PDB file as gemmi writes it, atoms N, CA and C in Angstrom:
CRYST1    1.000    1.000    1.000  90.00  90.00  90.00 P 1                      
ATOM      1  N   UNK A   1     133.393 -25.492  58.948  1.00  0.00           N  
ATOM      2  CA  UNK A   1     132.160 -25.228  58.232  1.00  0.00           C  
ATOM      3  C   UNK A   1     131.228 -26.431  58.402  1.00  0.00           C  
ATOM      4  N   UNK A   2     129.985 -26.157  58.778  1.00  0.00           N  
ATOM      5  CA  UNK A   2     129.006 -27.224  58.956  1.00  0.00           C  
ATOM      6  C   UNK A   2     128.373 -27.604  57.634  1.00  0.00           C  
ATOM      7  N   UNK A   3     128.094 -28.878  57.504  1.00  0.00           N  
ATOM      8  CA  UNK A   3     127.471 -29.362  56.267  1.00  0.00           C  
ATOM      9  C   UNK A   3     125.991 -29.070  56.205  1.00  0.00           C  
ATOM     10  N   UNK A   4     125.323 -29.145  57.335  1.00  0.00           N  
ATOM     11  CA  UNK A   4     123.885 -28.961  57.379  1.00  0.00           C  
ATOM     12  C   UNK A   4     123.554 -27.848  58.360  1.00  0.00           C  
ATOM     13  N   UNK A   5     122.433 -27.213  58.131  1.00  0.00           N  
ATOM     14  CA  UNK A   5     121.961 -26.194  59.060  1.00  0.00           C  
ATOM     15  C   UNK A   5     121.359 -26.912  60.256  1.00  0.00           C  
ATOM     16  N   UNK A   6     121.898 -26.661  61.400  1.00  0.00           N  
ATOM     17  CA  UNK A   6     121.440 -27.334  62.610  1.00  0.00           C  
ATOM     18  C   UNK A   6     120.183 -26.642  63.113  1.00  0.00           C  
ATOM     19  N   UNK A   7     119.165 -27.452  63.420  1.00  0.00           N  
ATOM     20  CA  UNK A   7     117.947 -26.902  63.991  1.00  0.00           C  
ATOM     21  C   UNK A   7     116.909 -26.473  62.973  1.00  0.00           C  
ATOM     22  N   UNK A   8     117.210 -26.537  61.685  1.00  0.00           N  
ATOM     23  CA  UNK A   8     116.222 -26.155  60.682  1.00  0.00           C  
ATOM     24  C   UNK A   8     115.191 -27.258  60.519  1.00  0.00           C  
ATOM     25  N   UNK A   9     113.938 -26.869  60.465  1.00  0.00           N  
ATOM     26  CA  UNK A   9     112.874 -27.858  60.298  1.00  0.00           C  
ATOM     27  C   UNK A   9     112.904 -28.395  58.868  1.00  0.00           C  
ATOM     28  N   UNK A  10     112.814 -29.690  58.725  1.00  0.00           N  
ATOM     29  CA  UNK A  10     112.918 -30.313  57.412  1.00  0.00           C  
ATOM     30  C   UNK A  10     111.578 -30.845  56.894  1.00  0.00           C  
ATOM     31  N   UNK A  11     110.510 -30.610  57.624  1.00  0.00           N  
ATOM     32  CA  UNK A  11     109.192 -31.048  57.181  1.00  0.00           C  
ATOM     33  C   UNK A  11     108.594 -29.991  56.260  1.00  0.00           C  
ATOM     34  N   UNK A  12     107.842 -30.460  55.281  1.00  0.00           N  
ATOM     35  CA  UNK A  12     107.157 -29.549  54.378  1.00  0.00           C  
ATOM     36  C   UNK A  12     105.684 -29.885  54.373  1.00  0.00           C  
ATOM     37  N   UNK A  13     104.864 -28.878  54.307  1.00  0.00           N  
ATOM     38  CA  UNK A  13     103.442 -29.108  54.105  1.00  0.00           C  
ATOM     39  C   UNK A  13     103.176 -28.980  52.615  1.00  0.00           C  
ATOM     40  N   UNK A  14     102.198 -29.706  52.143  1.00  0.00           N  
ATOM     41  CA  UNK A  14     101.879 -29.648  50.721  1.00  0.00           C  
ATOM     42  C   UNK A  14     100.506 -29.030  50.530  1.00  0.00           C  
ATOM     43  N   UNK A  15     100.334 -28.366  49.414  1.00  0.00           N  
ATOM     44  CA  UNK A  15      99.073 -27.733  49.092  1.00  0.00           C  
ATOM     45  C   UNK A  15      98.058 -28.764  48.612  1.00  0.00           C  
ATOM     46  N   UNK A  16      98.536 -29.762  47.875  1.00  0.00           N  
ATOM     47  CA  UNK A  16      97.660 -30.784  47.314  1.00  0.00           C  
ATOM     48  C   UNK A  16      97.986 -32.146  47.926  1.00  0.00           C  
ATOM     49  N   UNK A  17      97.056 -33.084  47.815  1.00  0.00           N  
ATOM     50  CA  UNK A  17      97.360 -34.442  48.283  1.00  0.00           C  
ATOM     51  C   UNK A  17      98.427 -35.072  47.388  1.00  0.00           C  
ATOM     52  N   UNK A  18      99.039 -36.167  47.812  1.00  0.00           N  
ATOM     53  CA  UNK A  18     100.086 -36.787  46.991  1.00  0.00           C  
ATOM     54  C   UNK A  18      99.628 -37.097  45.570  1.00  0.00           C  
ATOM     55  N   UNK A  19      98.377 -37.503  45.415  1.00  0.00           N  
ATOM     56  CA  UNK A  19      97.825 -37.773  44.085  1.00  0.00           C  
ATOM     57  C   UNK A  19      96.592 -36.908  43.901  1.00  0.00           C  
ATOM     58  N   UNK A  20      96.680 -35.945  43.029  1.00  0.00           N  
ATOM     59  CA  UNK A  20      95.559 -35.046  42.790  1.00  0.00           C  
ATOM     60  C   UNK A  20      94.350 -35.809  42.265  1.00  0.00           C  
ATOM     61  N   UNK A  21      94.599 -36.914  41.585  1.00  0.00           N  
ATOM     62  CA  UNK A  21      93.519 -37.740  41.053  1.00  0.00           C  
ATOM     63  C   UNK A  21      92.591 -38.238  42.157  1.00  0.00           C  
ATOM     64  N   UNK A  22      93.114 -38.393  43.357  1.00  0.00           N  
ATOM     65  CA  UNK A  22      92.296 -38.846  44.477  1.00  0.00           C  
ATOM     66  C   UNK A  22      91.224 -37.818  44.846  1.00  0.00           C  
ATOM     67  N   UNK A  23      91.424 -36.574  44.474  1.00  0.00           N  
ATOM     68  CA  UNK A  23      90.483 -35.516  44.824  1.00  0.00           C  
ATOM     69  C   UNK A  23      89.466 -35.223  43.726  1.00  0.00           C  
ATOM     70  N   UNK A  24      89.619 -35.827  42.546  1.00  0.00           N  
ATOM     71  CA  UNK A  24      88.734 -35.555  41.420  1.00  0.00           C  
ATOM     72  C   UNK A  24      87.697 -36.674  41.333  1.00  0.00           C  
ATOM     73  N   UNK A  25      86.427 -36.306  41.324  1.00  0.00           N  
ATOM     74  CA  UNK A  25      85.347 -37.288  41.265  1.00  0.00           C  
ATOM     75  C   UNK A  25      85.377 -38.063  39.950  1.00  0.00           C  
ATOM     76  N   UNK A  26      84.873 -39.282  39.993  1.00  0.00           N  
ATOM     77  CA  UNK A  26      84.869 -40.141  38.804  1.00  0.00           C  
ATOM     78  C   UNK A  26      84.034 -39.548  37.670  1.00  0.00           C  
ATOM     79  N   UNK A  27      82.979 -38.795  37.998  1.00  0.00           N  
ATOM     80  CA  UNK A  27      82.101 -38.243  36.968  1.00  0.00           C  
ATOM     81  C   UNK A  27      82.453 -36.801  36.593  1.00  0.00           C  
ATOM     82  N   UNK A  28      83.594 -36.323  37.006  1.00  0.00           N  
ATOM     83  CA  UNK A  28      84.040 -34.972  36.694  1.00  0.00           C  
ATOM     84  C   UNK A  28      84.443 -34.878  35.222  1.00  0.00           C  
ATOM     85  N   UNK A  29      84.004 -33.828  34.498  1.00  0.00           N  
ATOM     86  CA  UNK A  29      84.372 -33.666  33.085  1.00  0.00           C  
ATOM     87  C   UNK A  29      85.885 -33.578  32.857  1.00  0.00           C  
ATOM     88  N   UNK A  30      86.617 -33.237  33.874  1.00  0.00           N  
ATOM     89  CA  UNK A  30      88.070 -33.170  33.744  1.00  0.00           C  
ATOM     90  C   UNK A  30      88.658 -34.523  33.345  1.00  0.00           C  
ATOM     91  N   UNK A  31      88.013 -35.594  33.727  1.00  0.00           N  
ATOM     92  CA  UNK A  31      88.487 -36.937  33.363  1.00  0.00           C  
ATOM     93  C   UNK A  31      88.493 -37.124  31.845  1.00  0.00           C  
ATOM     94  N   UNK A  32      87.533 -36.531  31.141  1.00  0.00           N  
ATOM     95  CA  UNK A  32      87.489 -36.612  29.678  1.00  0.00           C  
ATOM     96  C   UNK A  32      88.690 -35.884  29.087  1.00  0.00           C  
ATOM     97  N   UNK A  33      88.975 -34.709  29.609  1.00  0.00           N  
ATOM     98  CA  UNK A  33      90.124 -33.935  29.134  1.00  0.00           C  
ATOM     99  C   UNK A  33      91.414 -34.704  29.396  1.00  0.00           C  
ATOM    100  N   UNK A  34      91.512 -35.301  30.561  1.00  0.00           N  
ATOM    101  CA  UNK A  34      92.702 -36.079  30.911  1.00  0.00           C  
ATOM    102  C   UNK A  34      92.883 -37.272  29.975  1.00  0.00           C  
ATOM    103  N   UNK A  35      91.793 -37.975  29.687  1.00  0.00           N  
ATOM    104  CA  UNK A  35      91.867 -39.130  28.788  1.00  0.00           C  
ATOM    105  C   UNK A  35      92.269 -38.690  27.381  1.00  0.00           C  
ATOM    106  N   UNK A  36      91.730 -37.565  26.918  1.00  0.00           N  
ATOM    107  CA  UNK A  36      92.077 -37.055  25.595  1.00  0.00           C  
ATOM    108  C   UNK A  36      93.555 -36.676  25.535  1.00  0.00           C  
ATOM    109  N   UNK A  37      94.020 -35.958  26.536  1.00  0.00           N  
ATOM    110  CA  UNK A  37      95.420 -35.547  26.556  1.00  0.00           C  
ATOM    111  C   UNK A  37      96.344 -36.755  26.624  1.00  0.00           C  
ATOM    112  N   UNK A  38      95.958 -37.762  27.383  1.00  0.00           N  
ATOM    113  CA  UNK A  38      96.786 -38.967  27.489  1.00  0.00           C  
ATOM    114  C   UNK A  38      96.847 -39.699  26.150  1.00  0.00           C  
ATOM    115  N   UNK A  39      95.731 -39.762  25.436  1.00  0.00           N  
ATOM    116  CA  UNK A  39      95.736 -40.451  24.144  1.00  0.00           C  
ATOM    117  C   UNK A  39      96.545 -39.675  23.113  1.00  0.00           C  
ATOM    118  N   UNK A  40      96.482 -38.361  23.169  1.00  0.00           N  
ATOM    119  CA  UNK A  40      97.257 -37.531  22.234  1.00  0.00           C  
ATOM    120  C   UNK A  40      98.739 -37.573  22.584  1.00  0.00           C  
ATOM    121  N   UNK A  41      99.035 -37.748  23.842  1.00  0.00           N  
ATOM    122  CA  UNK A  41     100.427 -37.775  24.278  1.00  0.00           C  
ATOM    123  C   UNK A  41     101.200 -38.913  23.648  1.00  0.00           C  
ATOM    124  N   UNK A  42     100.601 -40.089  23.579  1.00  0.00           N  
ATOM    125  CA  UNK A  42     101.310 -41.223  22.981  1.00  0.00           C  
ATOM    126  C   UNK A  42     101.466 -41.032  21.484  1.00  0.00           C  
ATOM    127  N   UNK A  43     100.471 -40.439  20.844  1.00  0.00           N  
ATOM    128  CA  UNK A  43     100.575 -40.170  19.406  1.00  0.00           C  
ATOM    129  C   UNK A  43     101.650 -39.117  19.138  1.00  0.00           C  
ATOM    130  N   UNK A  44     101.705 -38.109  19.980  1.00  0.00           N  
ATOM    131  CA  UNK A  44     102.706 -37.049  19.810  1.00  0.00           C  
ATOM    132  C   UNK A  44     104.111 -37.600  20.012  1.00  0.00           C  
ATOM    133  N   UNK A  45     104.279 -38.447  21.021  1.00  0.00           N  
ATOM    134  CA  UNK A  45     105.595 -39.044  21.256  1.00  0.00           C  
ATOM    135  C   UNK A  45     106.039 -39.864  20.054  1.00  0.00           C  
ATOM    136  N   UNK A  46     105.125 -40.637  19.482  1.00  0.00           N  
ATOM    137  CA  UNK A  46     105.456 -41.452  18.308  1.00  0.00           C  
ATOM    138  C   UNK A  46     105.813 -40.559  17.128  1.00  0.00           C  
ATOM    139  N   UNK A  47     105.038 -39.474  16.946  1.00  0.00           N  
ATOM    140  CA  UNK A  47     105.293 -38.555  15.833  1.00  0.00           C  
ATOM    141  C   UNK A  47     106.683 -37.905  15.984  1.00  0.00           C  
ATOM    142  N   UNK A  48     107.015 -37.490  17.194  1.00  0.00           N  
ATOM    143  CA  UNK A  48     108.327 -36.889  17.416  1.00  0.00           C  
ATOM    144  C   UNK A  48     109.448 -37.877  17.215  1.00  0.00           C  
ATOM    145  N   UNK A  49     109.249 -39.121  17.655  1.00  0.00           N  
ATOM    146  CA  UNK A  49     110.258 -40.156  17.487  1.00  0.00           C  
ATOM    147  C   UNK A  49     110.464 -40.457  15.995  1.00  0.00           C  
ATOM    148  N   UNK A  50     109.373 -40.528  15.232  1.00  0.00           N  
ATOM    149  CA  UNK A  50     109.462 -40.806  13.795  1.00  0.00           C  
ATOM    150  C   UNK A  50     110.170 -39.686  13.041  1.00  0.00           C  
ATOM    151  N   UNK A  51     110.021 -38.461  13.523  1.00  0.00           N  
ATOM    152  CA  UNK A  51     110.665 -37.308  12.892  1.00  0.00           C  
ATOM    153  C   UNK A  51     112.135 -37.215  13.274  1.00  0.00           C  
ATOM    154  N   UNK A  52     112.516 -37.909  14.304  1.00  0.00           N  
ATOM    155  CA  UNK A  52     113.891 -37.847  14.771  1.00  0.00           C  
ATOM    156  C   UNK A  52     114.168 -36.654  15.643  1.00  0.00           C  
ATOM    157  N   UNK A  53     113.107 -36.082  16.214  1.00  0.00           N  
ATOM    158  CA  UNK A  53     113.263 -34.897  17.059  1.00  0.00           C  
ATOM    159  C   UNK A  53     113.679 -35.280  18.457  1.00  0.00           C  
TER     160      UNK A  53                                                      
END                                                                             
């Protein structure tokens, strides 16, 4: 029994660039949403940790 498939292509193409942030303009409103979500994320993590969840 072979361990690997011989001759199978192992390269993958990606739909997005490695960092999607590289494709979003600095003045895009999405940056505001991202900043808000990031600020809420740390508060949510602290709240969950304090609750013992």
